[in-house]
C-alpha positions as CSV (number, residue, x, y, z in Angstrom):
1,M,-85.6,-193.4,39.7
2,D,-87.8,-192.3,42.6
3,I,-86.2,-191.0,45.5
4,D,-87.5,-191.8,49.0
5,V,-87.3,-188.4,50.6
6,K,-87.8,-190.0,54.1
7,K,-84.4,-191.6,53.7
8,L,-82.6,-188.3,53.1
9,K,-80.9,-186.5,56.1
10,G,-79.6,-183.2,56.9
11,I,-78.2,-181.0,54.2
12,D,-78.9,-183.6,51.5
13,L,-82.8,-183.4,52.4
14,Y,-82.5,-179.6,52.4
15,Y,-80.9,-179.4,49.1
16,Y,-83.4,-181.9,47.5
17,L,-86.4,-180.0,48.7
18,T,-85.0,-176.7,47.4
19,S,-83.7,-178.0,44.1
20,E,-86.1,-180.6,43.2
21,Y,-89.1,-178.1,43.6
22,S,-87.0,-175.3,42.3
23,G,-89.1,-172.4,41.3
24,T,-92.1,-173.5,43.4
25,E,-93.7,-171.9,46.3
26,Y,-92.8,-175.0,48.4
27,A,-88.9,-174.6,47.6
28,E,-89.0,-171.0,48.7
29,T,-90.8,-172.0,51.8
30,V,-88.0,-174.5,52.6
31,S,-85.4,-172.0,52.0
32,L,-86.9,-169.7,54.7
33,L,-86.1,-172.4,57.3
34,M,-82.7,-170.9,57.8
35,Y,-84.3,-167.6,58.7
36,A,-86.8,-169.1,61.2
37,E,-84.2,-171.3,62.9
38,P,-80.7,-169.8,62.3
39,D,-78.8,-172.7,64.0
40,R,-78.2,-174.9,60.9
41,E,-78.1,-178.2,62.9
42,K,-81.4,-177.5,64.7
43,A,-83.0,-176.5,61.4
44,L,-81.8,-179.6,59.6
45,V,-83.0,-181.8,62.4
46,L,-86.3,-180.1,62.4
47,L,-86.6,-180.6,58.6
48,E,-86.0,-184.3,58.9
49,K,-88.5,-184.7,61.7
50,M,-91.0,-182.8,59.7
51,V,-90.6,-185.0,56.6
52,Q,-90.8,-188.2,58.7
53,D,-93.9,-187.0,60.2
54,G,-95.5,-186.1,56.8
55,K,-95.8,-182.6,57.6
56,R,-94.9,-179.3,55.6
57,L,-93.5,-175.9,56.2
58,V,-96.2,-173.1,55.8
59,A,-95.2,-169.4,55.6
60,I,-97.8,-167.2,57.1
61,Y,-97.8,-163.4,56.3
62,P,-100.2,-161.6,58.5
63,G,-100.2,-158.5,56.4
64,N,-101.7,-160.7,53.5
65,G,-104.4,-161.9,55.8
66,D,-102.9,-165.3,56.1
67,V,-104.3,-167.5,59.2
68,V,-102.1,-170.0,61.1
69,P,-103.5,-173.4,60.4
70,R,-104.9,-175.2,63.2
71,G,-102.5,-177.3,65.2
72,A,-99.6,-175.6,63.4
73,E,-96.2,-175.3,65.3
74,L,-94.3,-172.1,65.1
75,V,-90.7,-172.6,63.8
76,G,-89.8,-168.8,64.1
77,D,-89.9,-165.5,62.4
78,I,-89.2,-164.9,58.7
79,P,-89.2,-161.5,56.9
80,D,-92.7,-160.0,57.0
81,G,-94.2,-163.2,58.7
82,A,-93.5,-166.5,60.5
83,L,-92.8,-170.0,59.6
84,Y,-94.9,-173.0,60.9
85,I,-95.0,-176.7,60.5
86,A,-98.3,-178.1,59.7
């Protein structure tokens, strides 16, 4: 059974993205959302909007030479870097 991720909301969406992709870089990136936006409700609304818009979270670590993708929107700071929606 396939799950339509665009129909998931709030904490269900967060748990799906962090468990379905468990052990992947993307699951780790999604888990950083709570560092970048400490207000849980705002973070979950942001996650829903991001999924609806077909975008992804991207962790940028300037110390590693990472460059912010063109047009990316800053979510907030994370340890050693920043989290963006691209």
